[in-house]
N, C-alpha and C positions, 0 to 999 in steps of 0.2 A: 532749807530750815525745819522741815517737818522730820526730817531724818534726826537730823541736830535735838528737834523737840521731844522726839519718840524715844532718843537714848537720855535723856535728861530726865523724862517722866520715869523711864523705868529704873534707872538709875537711885534717884530717890524713890520707886518702890520697895526694891534692893535692901535700902537703908531699913525699909519698916519691916520687911519679911526677907530677914537672911536664911532663913531654913528653906524658902520655895527657890534659891537659884536658879535650877535648870528649870523650873517652870517658865520663870521671867525671863530666862533667855530662850527659852521656845516661841514665848510670846513678843519678842526682840525679833524673832525672824517672821513670824507671821505677820506682823505690825510692816516690819521692812516689805517683806514680799507686793502684802497689798496695796504698798504706796508705789513701789517700783512696775508692778501692774496696771497699777491707773498711769502711769506714766509712759506704759508701752514697751516696758524691757524686763527682760530676767537677769537674777544676778544669781550669785551665789556669795555667801555671807560665811564669814568662820568668827565667832565668837570666841573671846579669851574673857573668864574670871577672874579676878584676882584678890585675893581678898589685903584689904589692907586693913589700919586702925578702925574699927567696926565700921568699914564698908565694902563693899564691892565695887571693883571697877572694874568695868567693860570696855572692851577693846573690839572693835569688827574690822576686817577686811572685807571689801564688796567689789565682787571681780564679773565686767558685764560678761554673760552667754550667748547675748543674740547681737551683738555688735556689728554690724557689716564691714566688711575689711574695706580700709579707708587707703587710697595708695597715696603714696608720698605727694607731697606739695609739688609743684611745677616751678621750676626754676629756669629763669634765665642762660645760654650757655655763649658761649666765645664766637663771636662770626669765622668765617673763612679768612683765610691771612692775607686773600688779596682785600679784604676790607678794612685793613689797617690802614691802605694809602689810600682810599677814597673809590668809592663807584657812583653811577650815574643815579643811583635812589638812595642816598648817604642824607643823613638829614644834618642838617648844618651843626657844626659846633664851633667851639673858640679852640682855634687852632692858634698855636703861636711857634711861628718858624723858628728852625735852630739858629740862624745867625742874627735873629732878633731878640734871644733868650738872656735876660738878665739877672740880677740876683734876686728881684722880687719873685721874679715869675719859675725860675729854679729850685726855689725851695732850698736854698745852703745848709737848713738847718736839721735836713735830713739827717734823720741816723746812718744812711747808707755814704754818704758822702765824707771826704774829711779834706782838711786843709792840705795833707802831705799826697793827694791822688791825683795822679798825672794822664793825663790821656795817653789811648795804646793808638799806636798809627797803622793804620789797617794788612801791612803786611805782615806783622806779627800778633792781628788777631786773628788773621786762617788760621792758625795753628789748634784753636781753641774752636773752631767752627766744624761741625759734625757734616761728613761730605754727602751724605744723604740729605739733610731738610737743612742746610749749611745755617743752622742756628746755635749759640754755643753750648759748649756739651756741660752735660751735668753731670755724667759719670764716661769719662772716656772709657772705648772699649776697641778693642780690635781682632780679627778674624785668626790671626793666628802664622797667616802668611806673608802679611806686608804692614809695612808702617803706618797705612792709612787708618785716623781714630775717627772713630763715628758714635754713636748716642746710644746707649742700652738698648732702649727702646727702638730705636730704627735700626739695630742691626737683628737683632730679635723678630723683628716681623720680617726683615728679607729672608732670615730662615725657615718663618712658619710659611709663607710664602712661594717657597721656590721649590717644593713638593719633595722629595726623598732624599736628591740631592743639591742642596741651595750652595749658589756661586757666592762667592763675595762679590760687594758692585763694583771694584774698583781692579782687584786682579783679576776677578772671576774664579779663583779660588776654592774648591768645596770646602765647606766648612761644617760643622754642627754647632748645637746647641752647648756640647760640654767643650770644644773648643774656640769657646767667647774666650778672651784673656782682658781684665782690667789692667788697664796701665798707670799703674801706682804711681810712677814716678810724674806722669803730666798732670794727673790729678792732683798729687800735691802742690805742682807747680800754679796750678791754677786755684787752690788754694791758698797760697801765698801773693798772691798777684794784689798788688794793689792800685792797678792800671784801671781808670775805669773807662766805658762806651757809655754811647747817647742811647736811653730810651727806644726804641724800635717804634712805638706806639706812636702816630702823630698828633701832637698836640704838647705830650708831655717831655719836658726840656730836662730830666732830670740827669743826673750823668751818675752812673752805679759800676762800683767796680765787679770785676768779671765772676769773682766770686760768689757774688750777690744776686746775679741779673737775671737767674728762675723767680726767685723771689719776690721780686719786684714786678715781674712781668706777671706773677700769678696774683697780684692784688695791685696793680697800677689803673688809675682811675679812665684811662683814656683808651683803653684795652674795650674794640668791639664787641656788642655785645647782642645777641638775637633776642626778642622779646620769648618770656617764655611760653607765651602763645602762639610759636613761628609755625608747627605743627599743625596747627587748626586753622590757619589763615591769616593770621597777622604779618606785615612782611616788613616791621620796624627794623631797622639795626642802628644804631646807634653808642656813643658810649657810653661807658658803665655809670660816669656820674651821671647821667642823665637816664640812667633807667627808672628809677623813683618816679622821676615826673611823668615818664610814659605811662608806666604801671597806674598812675592814681589820677592821672588827667584824659592820656591819650586815646590809650589803648581801649580799644572796642570791645573788646574782651571784658570790662574790668567787672561789668553789673551781670545783666540777666544771663550774655550769653556767655562770660566766665563759669556761670554756676550750672549752666547745661553743658558745659563740657565738663567742669567737676564729675555730675554727676552723670554723663556716657563713660567716663574712665572708670568709676568705681561700679558701674554696673559691668565694662565690660572684666574689669578685673574681677569682678565675682563670677562673671560668667566664664573667662581664663582657668579660675580655679576649684569652679566648678567640673571643668571638661576636662581639669588634671584631673582631681579626684573621682571623676568617673572611671577613667583612664586607668588610675591605679586600682580602682576596683576590679574593673576588667581585667589589668593584668595581673592581680591578685586570683581571682579568679581560674584566668589559666593556669597559672603556676601550680596551685592547687589540684585543679585537674590534669595536667602532667603529673604532679608528684604522684596523686592516686593511680593514675595509669602505670609512672614506673616502677611503682609498689606492688601492682597488679601484674605486671612483666617477671617480677623478682620472684614474684609468689608462687606464679604459674610452675609447676609441678611433673616432669613428663611421667613419673611414678605415681600422681596423682590420679585416681579414676575417675575422680569430677571435671579433672581438667581433662585428662584424654578424651573423656565422652564431649565435655564441647568443641574441643577442640575436632574432633571426629564430626559431630555438628553445624558446625563450622563449613569444612573441607566437602562432605556430601550434598547441604542445603544452598549455602553462600560463597561456593569457591572464588567467586570475582572479589567478595569482600576480603575472603583469606589472604587473596594475594596480593590486595591493595595495602591492607592493615596488615601483612605478616610479622613487622617487626616486632608488634603489640603483644606475638606469642613468645618472644625471645628467643631462648634457646631450642625449644621444642621443634621447629621446623626448618631453623637455619644451620644448625648442626648434625651431625649425624650422630653422636652416642645418645643426644634424647630425645631425637625423632625414634632413632633403634629401641628405645625404651619405651616409647608412647607404642610402638607396633608390640611390643611383650607384652603392654599389659591389653590389649584388645586381644591378642591370641591367647591369653589365660584368663581375662574374666569368663566366657561362658563357662568355665570347668569349676571356679570358684562360686558361680551360681547353682552348679549343681549341687556342690558340696555342701554349701548353705541350706540346701532344700534340705538336703538329708538328716544335717542337722537338727532345722527347724522343727519337723516333722520327729524328729526323735525326741526333741524335749516336749512338744505338744501330749505324745504318746507317754514320758515320763509324769507329766503333770494331772492326765485322766490315769492314772494308775493312782489306787487305793494303798495305803502303807502296806496295811493287813498282804493285800494283794503281793507288793514287792518281798518282804519279811517271807512270807510264805516261799515265793518261789526263788529267791536266794539270789544270791551272786551267780552262779552257775547261770541259771535261769533266765538272770536280766543279760548274761553276756550271749547266750544262744539267742534270744527274741531281739538282741540289740547286734547282731554280728556282723551284717552287714552295714550300719553306719557306725559301726566300733571300728572295723578293718579299713573303710574309707575314709573318716577324717584321720588314721593313723598314717595311713599310705600320705593323703595330703600334708601332712606334717610333716612328716619325713622328705617329701618332696622339696617343701618349702623350705626345709631346714637346710640341705645341699643346697638348694639354690641360691639363700642366703651364703652359706660357707663359701661357697665359689667364687664369690667376689669379683669376678671381671668384670672386662667389657658389656656392654649389653648386644655386642655384635658377632660375641667370640668366647666360650668356652673356657676356663686354665686349661691347659695339658699339663698330665702329672708323670714324671717320668719314672720309670719303673728300674730300680737299682741294680745292675750287672747285665742291664739288656740292652741300654740306650734306645727302648720306648717310649714315645710320649704320647699319652691317649689322654682325652675328653671322660674318664671313667664317670665325675659327676656328672656328666649329659645325659648319659645313659642311666642312671641312677634315680634321675629326675625323670626320665621319658617311662620307666615301669612305674615308677608311684603316679605318673597320670595315667598310666593304662590301667593300672588298677582301678583307680577311681571312676573313670569312665564303664569301663566293665564292671563292677559292683553298681553303680548306679542303674542299670538296667535288669540287674534281679531286683533291687529297691525299688523300682514301679512296676514291677510284672514286665513280663517276656515283651509282648508286643508294643504294651504304649514305653517302653522302654528304648526297642530297637526304634520307633518314628523319634521318639524326642532326643535320643544319640545319631541319627540320622537327619535331623533338624538341627541338631547342635554344630554336628561336622560339616553344613553347609553353608551355615552362620560364619561360624570360627573363619574360614579360607575365605569366604566370596568377602564379609565385608572387610576383613583386615586388607586384602587386597586391593579394592575399592578405594578403602582411606589413602592406602599405601603410593597407588597409583597417583591420587590427585594429588599428593604433597610432592610427588617426585615432578608431576609438572610444574607445580607452583613454587618450588623451589629452584627447577632446572637443573636436578641431579640425576644419575644414570639409574636405569629403569631396575627393578629386582632385588629391588635392599630390601622386601619382607625378607626374601628368603637366606638374606645375611646375617639378620635377626639371632638371636641366642634359642629361644624358645619357639621355631619355627621347627626343625625339626622334633624335639621333640613330645609339642605339642601336636603335630599332623602322626606323627608314628604312632601313639596314645591314639590317636582317633580311628586312624588306620585298622591297626590291629584289633582295638577293643569291638570292633564292629565284625572282623573276622573271626575271631572266636566266640560270639556270641552267634553268627550266623550260620555258626561248621555245630552240628549237631552235637559230632562227637570233637573233638580236643586235635585227638591225633590227625582231623581230617585239614585242620589248620596249619598245623606243620606240616603236612605232606605239602602246602602250598606254599609255603616257606619254601623248602627245600628245591621245590620246581622251579620255580622263577630265580632264586638265586643262584640256581647250575644252568638257568638261562640265559641270567646276565655275566657268568663268568666266560660261557662257550663264543660271548661275542657274537652271536650268529648273527647278520646287517639287517637280515629281513626280521626282525626280532630288536629292533633295536627302538621301536616306539615305545611309549611311555608307560611301559606295563610294568616298570620298576621306578619309584620316587625316590631316585638314589640318596640325595643329601637328607634324607629324612629315613632314611634305614635303621640311623644308628651302629650298634654295635653290631647288625647283620651283616653291616658292608664288610667287617674285615673278618668275618669268617672264613677263614678257605674252603677251596673245593675241596679236598680231601676228607676236610671235617664232616663236610655237606654230605659225601659219599659214604662215609662210614653211617651216620646220623639217618639216610637212605636206609641203609642195608638195617640198622637196630628197626627202623620203622616195620620193614617190608618181614623179622625175623617174628615181630610181636602180631603183624597180620597173622602169619603162619600160625601162633601159636593162638591166636584170636579164631581161626578158622576152625582148628582143630579141637577149640571148647565149644564149637556152635556160637560163638558169639558174632560173627561173622558169616554171611552164609556161604559167598563162596569167592574165587581170588577175584573174580570180573566185580564183586562190589568194593573188593578191597581199590580193584585203581581206579574204580568209578570215585573213589573218596580221593584220590590223589590227584586226578583230573577236575573234581570241584570244589576242591581247596584252590587249588592253582587260578581256576577261572575266578572264583569271587576275588581273590587278593588281585590279580590281574584288574577285574572289575572297579576295584577301590582306589587301585592306583588311577588308572585313566580318569575314576571318579575325581582323585584330587587333584590332577591336570586341568580339566575342565572348569572345577569351581575357582581356580586360580584363575586361568581364563576368564573366565567369564566376571571375575570381579575386576581384571585389568580394565576388558571391555567397558562395563558400566563404569566404571572411574574414566576414561577419556572421553566416553560419551557425555558426563557430567561436566567434565571440564571445558572439551569444546561447546557446549552447550550454552556455558557462560561465557567461552569466549565471542560466540556468536552475537548473545545478549548485551555482550560491552561493545562491538563492533557495527551489528545492524538490529539495532535495537526496533523491533515494530510500534505500532502506533496504536496501539491495547495497551502496550504496558506503558506508553509514555501518558497515556490519560492521566496516572496517576502519580506523575510529579515523582518519580523514582528514579536514584541514578542507575546506570546497569547491573554494580555490583551490590548494590543493594535489592535486587529484585532476585525472588530465589529460583532455582534449580526444578524442574518438575520432576525431573527423573531422581535427583537428589534427595530431593523430599519424598517418594515414593520409597527410595532403599533405606533411608533414614527409621520412615514410618513401620517399613517391614522388618529393621531393625530391633526399634524399637518394641511393637509385637511380639517378636519373640520372646525381650528378655521378660516380657510384661507375662506370658505363657508360660514361659518356665517357672516362675515365681509363681502364678496362680493355681496350675493345673497339681 
């Protein structure tokens, strides 16, 4: 009433103030909201203002937004089939025996009966009965292998309960839902059959045609029904015509108990829907989490420096967690090519830190120069001042260009064919190796001699040790073969550049380094067994490994001739000093080769120690770590933490010094 009076009042108000109908619509919304809030409800109102003849007509729709979910009302259900014929707890009813049926109690005026209908005999009625439930069939179907007919629901139930290979109840032949066939002829015969049968429910004496028996059974008042509160404790079973009397006068659930049952059903429905909603929310959260993980996995790139550093952090500090969740890293661990690409990034990263340092300080020097000074010095003076930075950057650019131009796999260089010779050789590998060598060599000049030598040796140690450590851990995690680091593309180029940059910087005279190279290469070609130690790192020799001994001997003779000229000019004191240079260069290069091999073995040993420490934590976690309530895979490996901390300290040191 209040709502109707509000609408009437506002409609009259709109007739007098036609220009403020929007404000009046807002008033209507506020007043109705107050009225509904007083009743403890919330409604969403939709208003429509329709201009008519000098009037505004308001129509609105109100939808409750806080109404609780009301379950469907309880309904009585048919009793089991045995109750049709009576049981010890049956409620007495008015039963009319079949043999005493008269025209008065058979309801001859029923539309399901006619004067031309005759009773069907038992033998003929059997062909209309289902072979499973023995009721008259509504839609006769067969399994496709025999002539026995069934109700469609019965045969479909047999198929659903028969597992993967259901069998016919009569002939035991296997069948499927697709092989079920409708007997059209029998269906048409049943539809045209006018013979009648007696209703199967006790007390009902109607005779119904075969084609209408199902309809009559659904509407018969003598069917036994269970009380709608049967599941809640009411045990009444009686005829359908007595159901209303029981609900209104006899059922103990008709008053307070019934309302309590309805309240419980509403609460249960609300709780069920709340649980389903929470489960749906949880499922959505899990789906979103997995979606983000999949996007993160797809977004991981072995060529990305940050992804490689994150993987190396997990490998050194948390190898157990990395092994348990290696699928989250996608192909970076599971496949050879991305893993080799990650190794290449670790090998090249220190070099680009050095190059970035040179470029950064060059930019700082340029920013500190006054424009007048730059103009006074000129282009030649600027090139002379920054020649180390320029040459270093140019060499790095050339190396990167040829590295990109190679475009091959991350594990090997592309071999180029020399026309007319039948020779295939990775020329780009040597070009990149020489470019890296120039960068490392000039980095020492940029940092001054002794600080540069120290930083170069630190870079040498970090590059080989940390890369081999991470590679060893990933080999254990992935279960792949050992020595995969040496099979990558950048291993020969980077190690060649590091070794020979150290050699040519430590040797005061370049010819001293050349003499050392010639001596060790000749020793390698002589294949002396007692020199079969790691005096040469053969996989990192690049173009030096293909120089034949004849050319090496010719180079040695040329260097000896130059020594003779130098002795004659007084540059070299005597022949003992010249031969001393041969031995010094060979000893320094042999030391660098052994040093390289030792660093590689140290890195492998550190990786093995980190992985086995994580394995021991996983298998035999001590009590002190258990007090932190952490899973074994979540506990850091202290050897790995120290290793990663040293690597991080090196990177910061290189940037800060």
